C-alpha positions as CSV (number, residue, x, y, z in Angstrom):
1,M,39.8,-9.6,15.7
2,S,38.3,-6.2,17.6
3,T,34.9,-5.7,17.2
4,P,34.3,-2.9,14.4
5,T,33.6,-0.1,15.4
6,L,32.6,3.9,14.0
7,H,36.2,5.0,14.4
8,S,37.4,1.8,12.9
9,I,34.9,2.7,10.0
10,S,36.2,6.2,10.0
11,R,39.4,5.3,8.9
12,E,38.3,2.5,6.7
13,A,36.2,5.1,4.5
14,G,38.7,8.2,5.0
15,V,35.9,10.4,6.3
16,S,35.6,11.9,9.6
17,I,34.0,10.2,13.0
18,K,31.8,13.2,12.9
19,T,30.1,12.0,9.4
20,V,30.5,8.7,10.6
21,S,28.1,9.1,14.0
22,R,25.7,11.3,11.2
23,A,25.4,8.8,8.9
24,M,25.0,5.9,11.2
25,R,21.8,8.0,13.1
26,G,20.3,9.1,9.8
27,E,21.1,12.8,11.2
28,G,21.4,15.8,8.6
29,Y,22.7,16.1,5.6
30,V,25.8,13.1,4.4
31,A,26.4,13.3,0.7
32,A,25.3,10.2,-1.5
33,S,28.7,9.2,-2.5
34,T,30.2,9.2,1.2
35,L,27.0,7.4,2.8
36,A,27.7,4.9,0.2
37,R,31.7,4.6,1.1
38,I,30.3,4.6,4.8
39,Q,28.0,2.0,4.4
40,E,30.1,-0.3,2.4
41,S,33.4,-0.3,5.0
42,A,30.7,-0.9,7.8
43,E,29.8,-4.0,5.9
44,R,33.3,-5.3,5.5
45,L,34.1,-4.4,8.4
46,G,30.7,-6.3,9.5
47,Y,29.8,-3.6,11.9
48,R,26.8,-3.9,14.1
49,P,25.2,-1.3,16.1
50,N,24.6,-1.4,19.4
51,R,20.9,-0.7,19.4
52,A,20.5,-1.7,23.9
53,A,22.7,1.5,24.1
54,R,20.9,3.7,21.6
55,S,17.6,2.4,23.3
56,L,18.9,3.8,26.5
57,K,20.6,6.8,25.6
58,M,17.4,7.7,23.4
59,G,14.7,6.3,26.5
60,R,12.6,4.2,23.8
61,L,13.5,0.7,21.6
62,Q,15.2,1.2,18.4
63,E,12.0,-0.3,16.8
64,I,8.9,0.2,14.3
65,V,6.3,-1.7,15.6
66,L,3.8,-2.8,12.4
67,V,0.0,-3.2,13.7
68,I,-2.1,-5.2,11.8
69,W,-6.0,-5.7,13.6
70,S,-6.8,-8.8,12.7
71,I,-5.2,-11.5,10.5
72,E,-8.6,-12.2,9.2
73,S,-8.3,-8.8,7.7
74,M,-5.9,-9.3,5.6
75,G,-7.8,-12.4,3.9
76,E,-7.8,-12.3,0.1
77,A,-5.7,-9.5,0.1
78,S,-2.5,-10.9,1.2
79,E,-0.6,-10.8,-1.8
80,L,-1.0,-7.1,-1.4
81,Y,-0.1,-6.6,2.3
82,M,3.4,-8.5,2.1
83,A,4.5,-6.8,-0.7
84,K,3.5,-3.4,1.1
85,I,5.7,-5.1,4.4
86,R,8.7,-6.2,2.7
87,A,9.2,-2.4,1.3
88,L,8.6,-1.2,4.8
89,D,11.1,-3.6,6.5
90,D,13.5,-3.0,4.3
91,T,13.6,0.8,4.3
92,L,13.5,0.7,8.1
93,R,16.1,-2.0,8.4
94,K,18.5,0.2,6.1
95,A,18.0,3.0,8.5
96,G,18.9,0.5,11.5
97,F,15.2,-0.3,12.4
98,P,13.8,-3.6,12.5
99,L,10.6,-4.0,12.4
100,T,7.7,-6.2,14.8
101,I,4.5,-7.2,14.0
102,R,1.7,-7.2,16.3
103,I,-1.8,-8.4,15.7
104,E,-4.7,-7.0,17.5
105,G,-8.4,-8.1,17.4
106,L,-10.7,-5.9,17.2
107,T,-12.6,-5.5,20.7
108,T,-13.8,-3.1,22.7
109,D,-10.4,-3.1,25.4
110,S,-7.9,-4.0,22.5
111,P,-7.1,-0.7,21.6
112,Q,-6.4,1.1,25.0
113,K,-4.2,-2.5,26.0
114,L,-2.4,-1.4,22.5
115,I,-2.1,2.3,23.7
116,D,-0.9,1.3,27.4
117,D,1.4,-1.4,25.6
118,L,3.0,0.8,23.5
119,E,3.6,3.8,25.5
120,T,5.3,1.2,28.2
121,D,7.5,-0.1,25.4
122,R,8.0,3.0,23.7
123,P,9.2,2.4,20.1
124,A,10.7,4.1,17.7
125,G,7.1,4.6,15.6
126,V,4.5,2.4,15.1
127,A,2.8,2.0,11.5
128,F,-0.4,0.8,11.3
129,F,-2.5,-1.1,8.5
130,S,-6.3,0.8,8.2
131,A,-8.9,-0.6,10.9
132,D,-11.7,0.8,11.7
133,S,-11.4,4.4,11.5
134,R,-12.9,5.9,14.8
135,I,-10.3,2.9,16.5
136,L,-7.6,4.4,14.2
137,Q,-8.2,8.1,15.1
138,K,-7.9,7.2,18.7
139,T,-4.9,5.1,19.0
140,V,-2.9,7.6,16.7
141,R,-3.9,10.6,19.0
142,R,-3.2,9.2,21.9
143,L,0.4,7.6,21.1
144,E,1.4,10.8,18.8
145,K,0.7,12.9,22.3
146,T,3.0,11.2,23.9
147,G,5.6,11.2,21.4
148,I,5.9,8.2,19.2
149,A,5.6,9.0,15.9
150,T,2.6,6.8,13.9
151,I,1.8,6.7,9.9
152,V,-0.7,4.8,8.4
153,L,-0.6,2.5,5.7
154,D,-3.6,2.7,3.3
155,E,-6.6,3.8,5.2
156,Q,-9.4,5.0,3.0
157,A,-12.0,6.2,5.0
158,P,-10.7,9.9,5.6
159,G,-9.2,10.4,9.1
160,D,-6.8,13.1,10.7
161,F,-3.6,10.6,10.8
162,D,-1.0,10.7,8.4
163,N,-1.7,8.4,5.8
164,I,0.2,6.9,2.7
165,S,-2.4,5.5,0.6
166,V,-3.1,4.6,-3.4
167,D,-5.2,6.4,-5.1
168,R,-7.4,4.1,-6.8
169,G,-9.5,6.6,-9.0
170,A,-6.3,7.7,-11.0
171,G,-5.8,3.9,-12.2
172,I,-9.7,4.1,-13.4
173,K,-9.6,7.0,-15.2
174,E,-6.0,5.4,-16.7
175,A,-8.3,2.8,-17.7
176,L,-10.8,4.3,-19.1
177,T,-8.0,6.7,-21.3
178,H,-6.7,3.2,-22.3
179,L,-10.4,1.1,-23.0
180,Y,-11.4,4.9,-25.0
181,N,-8.4,4.7,-27.4
182,N,-9.3,1.1,-28.2
183,G,-12.4,2.1,-29.7
184,K,-14.3,1.4,-26.6
185,R,-17.7,4.1,-25.7
186,R,-19.9,1.9,-23.4
187,I,-17.8,1.3,-20.7
188,F,-19.5,0.1,-17.1
189,Y,-18.0,-0.3,-13.4
190,V,-19.1,-3.4,-11.9
191,G,-18.2,-3.5,-8.3
192,P,-20.2,-2.4,-4.7
193,A,-21.3,1.1,-4.5
194,N,-19.6,1.9,-1.8
195,A,-16.0,2.2,-3.3
196,E,-15.5,5.6,-3.3
197,N,-12.0,6.6,-4.7
198,R,-12.7,3.9,-7.4
199,L,-16.3,5.3,-7.8
200,Q,-14.9,8.9,-8.2
201,G,-12.0,7.9,-10.7
202,Y,-14.3,6.2,-12.9
203,N,-17.4,9.2,-13.1
204,E,-14.5,11.9,-13.3
205,G,-12.6,10.2,-16.4
206,I,-16.2,9.1,-18.1
207,S,-17.2,12.5,-18.0
208,A,-13.8,13.9,-18.9
209,L,-14.2,11.4,-22.1
210,G,-18.0,12.6,-22.9
211,L,-19.3,9.4,-22.2
212,Q,-22.0,8.0,-20.6
213,P,-21.8,6.1,-17.4
214,G,-22.5,2.5,-16.7
215,Y,-22.7,1.1,-13.6
216,Y,-23.5,-2.6,-12.2
217,Y,-23.6,-3.0,-8.4
218,L,-22.5,-5.9,-6.3
219,P,-24.5,-6.4,-3.4
220,H,-21.6,-6.8,-0.8
221,V,-17.8,-7.8,-1.1
222,G,-16.5,-11.3,0.5
223,K,-13.5,-13.9,-0.3
224,C,-12.4,-14.3,-3.5
225,D,-14.8,-17.1,-4.1
226,M,-17.4,-15.0,-3.7
227,L,-15.9,-12.3,-5.9
228,F,-16.0,-14.7,-8.4
229,Q,-19.0,-16.2,-8.4
230,Q,-20.4,-12.1,-8.2
231,G,-18.5,-11.4,-11.8
232,R,-20.0,-14.6,-12.8
233,D,-23.4,-13.5,-11.9
234,A,-23.0,-10.0,-13.3
235,A,-21.8,-11.5,-16.4
236,R,-24.6,-13.5,-17.3
237,D,-26.9,-10.5,-16.4
238,L,-25.2,-7.9,-18.7
239,V,-25.0,-10.0,-21.8
240,N,-28.7,-9.7,-22.0
241,F,-28.8,-5.9,-21.2
242,E,-30.3,-3.9,-24.4
243,N,-27.1,-2.2,-25.1
244,P,-24.7,-3.9,-23.3
245,P,-21.1,-2.9,-22.8
246,E,-18.5,-3.2,-24.7
247,A,-15.9,-2.8,-21.7
248,I,-15.9,-3.3,-17.9
249,I,-13.9,-1.8,-15.7
250,A,-14.1,-4.3,-12.4
251,Y,-13.7,-3.8,-8.6
252,S,-11.4,-6.7,-8.6
253,D,-9.2,-9.0,-10.1
254,P,-11.9,-12.4,-8.9
255,V,-14.8,-10.2,-10.4
256,A,-12.8,-10.1,-13.7
257,L,-12.1,-13.6,-13.7
258,G,-15.6,-14.4,-12.9
259,M,-16.7,-12.3,-16.1
260,L,-14.3,-13.5,-18.1
261,D,-15.4,-17.2,-17.7
262,T,-18.9,-16.3,-18.2
263,F,-18.4,-14.1,-21.2
264,K,-16.0,-17.2,-22.7
265,E,-19.0,-19.9,-22.2
266,Y,-21.7,-17.3,-24.4
267,H,-18.9,-17.2,-26.7
268,I,-18.2,-13.8,-26.9
269,K,-14.5,-12.7,-27.7
270,I,-12.1,-11.1,-25.5
271,P,-11.3,-8.3,-26.0
272,E,-12.8,-7.7,-29.6
273,Q,-16.7,-7.6,-28.4
274,I,-16.1,-6.6,-24.2
275,G,-12.9,-5.4,-23.0
276,I,-12.4,-6.2,-19.3
277,V,-10.0,-4.8,-17.1
278,G,-9.2,-5.9,-13.6
279,F,-8.5,-4.7,-10.3
280,D,-5.1,-5.9,-7.9
281,D,-2.9,-7.4,-10.1
282,K,-2.4,-10.4,-8.2
283,Q,-1.0,-13.4,-9.4
284,A,-4.1,-15.3,-11.2
285,A,-4.5,-12.2,-13.4
286,V,-1.8,-13.4,-16.0
287,L,-2.8,-17.2,-15.8
288,C,-6.1,-17.1,-17.4
289,S,-6.5,-16.8,-21.1
290,P,-6.5,-14.1,-22.3
291,A,-4.6,-12.6,-19.6
292,L,-6.3,-9.7,-17.7
293,T,-5.7,-5.9,-18.2
294,T,-6.0,-5.1,-14.9
295,I,-5.1,-1.7,-12.4
296,A,-2.0,-2.7,-9.8
297,H,-1.2,-1.4,-6.2
298,P,2.0,0.4,-6.0
299,N,2.8,-1.7,-3.2
300,A,6.5,-1.4,-2.9
301,E,6.4,2.3,-3.7
302,L,3.8,2.6,-0.9
303,G,5.8,0.4,1.7
304,A,8.8,2.7,1.3
305,V,7.1,5.9,1.3
306,A,5.7,5.0,4.2
307,G,9.0,4.1,6.0
308,E,10.9,7.5,4.6
309,A,7.9,9.5,5.8
310,L,8.1,7.3,9.9
311,L,11.6,7.8,9.9
312,R,11.6,11.9,9.2
313,K,9.2,11.9,11.9
314,I,11.4,10.4,14.0
315,K,14.0,12.4,13.3
316,G,11.9,15.1,13.9
317,D,11.8,16.7,10.3
318,K,10.1,19.6,10.4
319,R,6.6,18.8,8.6
320,P,6.4,19.1,4.9
321,K,3.8,21.8,3.3
322,G,0.6,19.4,2.8
323,G,1.9,17.5,5.6
324,W,3.0,14.2,5.7
325,S,0.0,11.9,3.9
326,K,0.8,11.1,0.6
327,A,-1.9,9.5,-2.6
328,I,0.2,7.3,-4.6
329,P,-1.8,6.5,-8.2
330,A,-2.1,3.3,-9.1
331,K,-1.2,1.9,-12.6
332,L,-2.6,0.3,-15.2
333,I,-1.0,-3.0,-16.5
334,I,-2.3,-3.7,-20.0
335,R,-2.4,-7.3,-21.2
336,G,-5.0,-9.5,-23.4
337,S,-8.3,-8.9,-22.3
338,S,-8.4,-5.3,-23.2
């Protein structure tokens, strides 16, 4: 059996070789129905693009490198990372660009070695999970200068790089409106004081509803078991307030679950006496009783949008008005705790 070629796909799909070639390269406009026909024909024939030949022709590897700055940085957020990676990988592979993951340490010389390696290998593009913004800034600036397209996934610190991020404040505002509509008025934020995006959303949302803000600041953010315990400690303090909250928006699901556990020890009815909203929509959110209302990161959407932006940069598309950066709103998932 002969190896399928672009010409055989052209005959199978009933379209010109020029259109097939353009569709396979992801360049120019190809009607959605025509593209679907080409993809179906390619799959039926078992066509596989010769990436080695394309790499030689274009002077770069036909792959995307995803840089994670240390496996420890994923930590308790691994559920969230994996959803982003799956969506990013799926988007890129459909366009013919396999994804390679590179794990870096945060040593002083690590960024320079990373830059040197990437400039030597010349991948089609590089995606980054967030790190120290100064390291990220230096690395992105150097790679972009040498013609390697880059995209950053969910860096919360400001910087001069293309960043597809989560608007956590939008989810907080949605949660505030939900709690307000359920009759809650004393709504507290429980979390660290440096969670700027969350706090901005909280302050703006509270102000828009005409309510007085309430804060219970956690000393620092640690691993899941530490966050759970911090939630328990916060709940014990809050029940002794002269005017305890009627509802709480917690920094994370572990904090919210710790609070829920302690409130139940005090025989406080949830959500009748105190409504609770978490953040992250981790698997544990549906395993407690009542199930936890939480704010979900749009992880799959974020990974897909990042992949699409990177592909457009690789093709050399004109920079859109406002740049490639985009903030995707977090979404409220309503369950029994609110």
